[in-house]
C-alpha positions in Angstrom: -246.4 52.6 -68.7 -245.2 49.6 -66.8 -245.6 47.5 -70.0 -242.5 48.9 -71.6 -241.8 49.0 -75.3 -244.0 45.9 -76.1 -246.9 47.6 -74.3 -246.4 50.9 -76.1 -246.4 49.1 -79.5 -249.7 47.3 -78.7 -251.3 50.5 -77.6 -250.2 52.5 -80.7 -250.6 49.7 -83.2 -253.8 48.1 -82.0 -255.7 50.1 -79.4 -255.7 53.5 -80.9 -256.9 52.3 -84.3 -259.7 50.3 -82.6 -260.8 53.4 -80.7 -260.6 55.7 -83.7 -262.7 53.2 -85.8 -265.2 52.8 -83.0 -265.6 56.6 -82.6 -266.2 56.9 -86.4 -268.7 53.9 -86.3 -270.7 55.3 -83.4 -270.8 58.9 -84.3 -270.8 58.8 -88.1 -271.0 62.4 -89.5 -271.6 63.8 -86.0 -267.9 63.1 -85.4 -267.2 66.5 -87.0 -268.9 68.2 -84.1 -267.5 66.3 -81.2 -265.1 67.1 -78.4 -263.3 64.1 -77.0 -262.4 63.7 -73.4 -259.2 61.7 -73.4 -257.1 60.4 -70.5 -258.3 62.3 -67.5 -257.4 61.2 -64.0 -256.2 62.4 -60.7 -253.6 61.2 -58.3 -255.0 59.1 -55.5 -254.2 61.8 -52.9 -256.0 64.4 -55.0 -259.2 62.5 -55.6 -262.5 63.9 -54.2 -261.3 67.5 -54.2 -263.1 68.6 -57.4 -260.0 69.0 -59.7 -261.3 66.8 -62.5 -264.8 68.2 -62.1 -263.5 71.7 -62.5 -261.5 70.8 -65.6 -264.4 69.1 -67.3 -266.8 71.8 -66.4 -264.4 74.4 -67.7 -264.2 72.6 -71.1 -268.0 72.4 -71.3 -268.6 76.0 -70.4 -265.9 77.5 -72.7 -265.7 75.1 -75.6 -268.4 72.5 -75.9 -271.8 74.0 -74.9 -271.4 77.3 -76.5 -270.4 75.7 -79.8 -273.2 73.0 -79.7 -270.8 70.1 -79.7 -271.2 66.6 -78.5 -268.8 65.2 -75.9 -267.4 61.7 -76.4 -265.3 59.5 -74.1 -264.1 55.9 -73.6 -263.8 54.8 -70.0 -261.8 51.9 -68.9 -263.6 51.4 -65.5 -267.2 50.7 -65.1 -267.0 52.6 -61.7 -266.6 55.8 -63.8 -270.0 55.4 -65.5 -272.0 57.1 -62.6 -269.4 59.8 -62.4 -269.7 60.7 -66.1 -273.5 60.4 -65.9 -273.4 63.4 -63.5 -271.9 65.4 -66.3 -274.7 64.4 -68.7 -273.0 61.5 -70.5 -275.0 58.4 -71.6 -273.5 54.9 -71.9 -273.8 54.0 -75.6 -272.0 50.7 -75.9 -269.1 48.5 -74.7 -266.0 47.9 -76.8 -263.7 45.0 -76.1 -260.0 45.1 -77.0 -257.8 42.1 -76.8 -254.4 40.7 -77.7 -254.7 39.5 -81.2 -251.9 37.1 -80.6 -253.8 35.2 -77.9 -256.1 32.3 -78.3 -258.9 34.4 -77.1 -261.4 35.3 -79.8 -263.6 38.4 -79.8 -266.6 36.2 -80.1 -265.8 34.4 -76.9 -265.3 37.8 -75.1 -268.7 39.0 -76.4 -270.4 35.7 -75.4 -269.1 36.0 -71.8 -270.9 38.1 -69.3 -268.2 37.6 -66.7 -264.9 39.4 -66.3 -263.3 36.0 -65.8 -262.1 34.1 -68.8 -260.1 30.9 -68.4 -259.7 31.9 -64.7 -257.8 35.1 -65.7 -259.2 38.5 -64.9 -258.5 41.0 -67.8 -255.2 39.5 -68.7 -256.1 39.0 -72.4 -258.7 41.7 -73.0 -260.0 45.0 -71.8 -263.4 46.5 -71.8 -264.2 50.2 -72.6 -267.4 52.0 -72.0 -268.4 54.4 -74.8 -270.2 57.4 -73.5 -271.7 60.5 -75.2 -272.9 63.7 -73.8 -275.7 65.2 -76.0 -276.3 68.8 -76.9 -278.1 71.4 -74.7 -275.6 70.9 -71.9 -276.2 67.1 -71.9 -280.0 67.6 -71.3 -280.9 66.4 -74.7 -280.1 62.8 -75.4 -277.9 62.3 -78.4 -279.5 61.0 -81.6 -277.3 60.2 -84.5 -277.5 63.0 -87.1 -279.2 65.6 -84.8 -276.0 67.6 -84.1 -275.3 67.7 -87.8 -278.7 69.2 -88.4 -278.0 71.9 -85.8 -274.8 72.9 -87.5 -276.2 72.7 -91.1 -279.5 74.5 -90.4 -279.4 77.7 -88.5 -283.2 77.6 -88.1 -283.1 74.2 -86.4 -283.6 74.2 -82.6 -283.6 71.5 -80.0 
């Protein structure tokens, strides 16, 4: 929120459309049966007390698992990957978003395995980890089209 109006415009005009398109691309028809975890975080002083864990588990127990839904998220910090894996999420792919007005091309971002580009750390681009929690309380790895079979065929079982 420190970016002000220009930052808000970039988020709403660029980032959200990229994320929506990515979700559609990754999930395909399974998107119909997906719950999305969006923007969860805790205040620094509240971390490690189980608040986020309680909230996520509540959603799984009351909405996701009993309806045979997938869970989908985009994480902006690689340090979150092990945390989400504890909930049954799998890392599917990385997505890079960047300022379309900069001289930085998406090809250069994808060809660079370092967070440093032109000596700048993350100033022109951001990386998001796409993660999915499969059915059966995350115990069954997600396979594209499987959740659709579950919902279309009442005799289909994992």
